[in-house]
C-alpha positions in Angstrom: 30.9 -80.4 26.7 29.7 -83.6 26.3 28.8 -83.9 29.9 27.0 -80.7 29.4 24.9 -81.8 26.6 23.7 -85.2 28.2 22.9 -83.2 31.3 20.8 -80.4 29.7 18.8 -83.0 27.6 16.4 -83.4 30.4 16.3 -79.9 30.9 13.8 -77.1 30.2 14.8 -73.5 30.2 12.7 -70.7 30.2 14.2 -67.9 28.8 12.9 -64.3 29.2 14.9 -61.4 27.0 13.1 -58.9 25.3 16.1 -58.9 22.7 15.2 -61.1 19.9 18.8 -61.5 18.6 19.9 -62.4 22.1 17.1 -64.7 23.2 17.5 -66.6 19.5 21.5 -66.6 20.2 21.2 -68.4 23.5 18.4 -70.5 22.9 20.1 -72.0 19.9 23.0 -72.5 21.9 21.1 -74.0 24.9 19.3 -76.3 22.0 22.7 -77.6 20.7 23.5 -78.7 24.6 20.4 -80.6 24.6 18.0 -78.2 26.2 14.5 -77.5 25.6 14.0 -73.7 25.8 11.0 -72.1 25.9 11.5 -68.1 25.0 9.4 -65.1 26.5 9.8 -61.6 25.0 7.7 -59.8 27.9 7.1 -60.1 31.5 3.2 -60.5 30.6 3.9 -63.4 28.7 6.0 -65.1 30.9 3.6 -64.4 33.8 1.1 -66.3 32.1 3.1 -69.1 31.2 3.5 -72.3 33.2 6.7 -72.4 34.4 7.0 -75.2 36.6 5.4 -78.1 34.4 9.1 -79.5 34.1 12.3 -79.7 36.0 13.8 -76.6 34.5 15.9 -73.4 35.2 14.5 -69.8 35.0 16.7 -67.4 32.6 15.5 -64.0 32.7 17.2 -60.6 31.8 17.1 -57.7 34.3 15.9 -54.9 32.2 12.9 -55.5 30.0 10.7 -53.0 27.9 7.7 -53.7 30.3 9.5 -54.2 33.4 12.3 -55.6 35.5 13.0 -59.4 35.6 13.7 -59.8 38.9 10.1 -58.4 40.3 8.9 -60.9 38.2 10.9 -63.4 39.7 10.2 -62.2 43.2 6.5 -62.6 42.0 7.0 -66.1 41.0 8.6 -67.3 44.4 5.4 -65.7 46.5 3.3 -68.1 44.1 5.1 -71.0 45.2 7.6 -71.6 42.4 11.0 -72.8 43.2 12.5 -73.6 40.0 16.0 -72.4 40.3 17.0 -69.1 38.5 19.6 -67.3 37.1 19.5 -63.6 36.2 21.1 -61.6 33.0 22.0 -58.1 33.2 23.7 -55.9 30.7 24.0 -53.0 32.7 26.2 -52.0 36.2 23.3 -52.9 38.5 24.5 -56.3 39.2 25.7 -54.7 42.9 22.1 -53.5 43.1 21.2 -57.0 42.7 22.3 -58.1 45.8 18.6 -58.0 47.7 17.4 -60.2 45.4 20.2 -63.0 45.3 18.2 -65.2 48.0 16.0 -65.6 45.1 18.4 -66.7 42.4 21.3 -68.9 41.8 23.3 -66.2 40.2 23.5 -63.1 38.0 25.5 -63.2 34.8 26.6 -59.9 33.1 25.7 -59.5 29.3 26.8 -60.4 26.6 26.3 -64.0 28.4 28.8 -66.9 26.8 26.4 -69.6 25.7 28.7 -72.4 26.1 29.4 -71.3 29.6 26.0 -70.7 30.6 25.2 -74.0 29.6 28.1 -75.5 31.7 26.7 -73.7 34.8 23.1 -74.8 34.1 24.5 -78.2 33.7 26.5 -77.7 37.2 23.2 -76.5 38.6 21.4 -79.5 37.6 23.9 -81.9 38.9 24.0 -80.3 42.1 20.2 -80.3 42.5 18.8 -83.1 45.0 17.1 -85.7 43.3 
């Protein structure tokens, strides 16, 4: 896991999840791998943030109290935000997310294993141009 920590050391992760326990747990694990994590608990809070100020990853839950994470992702793509994205889903709608796949790198089923997530993010970062 040393490689993941080294690669994630320069990565900003923008984590949107309205479940405080999930958000805190994932943020803690990713920070242990060296990432800088900015957390959000609602679409409106995330919508008002600057999400392209640092190289990073968007990590959005699909089902939120105030809407759908994938809808925000489509909106951000329309505004020119090209930051790589990962969606997380705790429900069976992963198959229903097929149309959104052009906007994100992959979808993870909850519960998400934090160490696996860090490894997958590291692979995304390593594969990114530049």
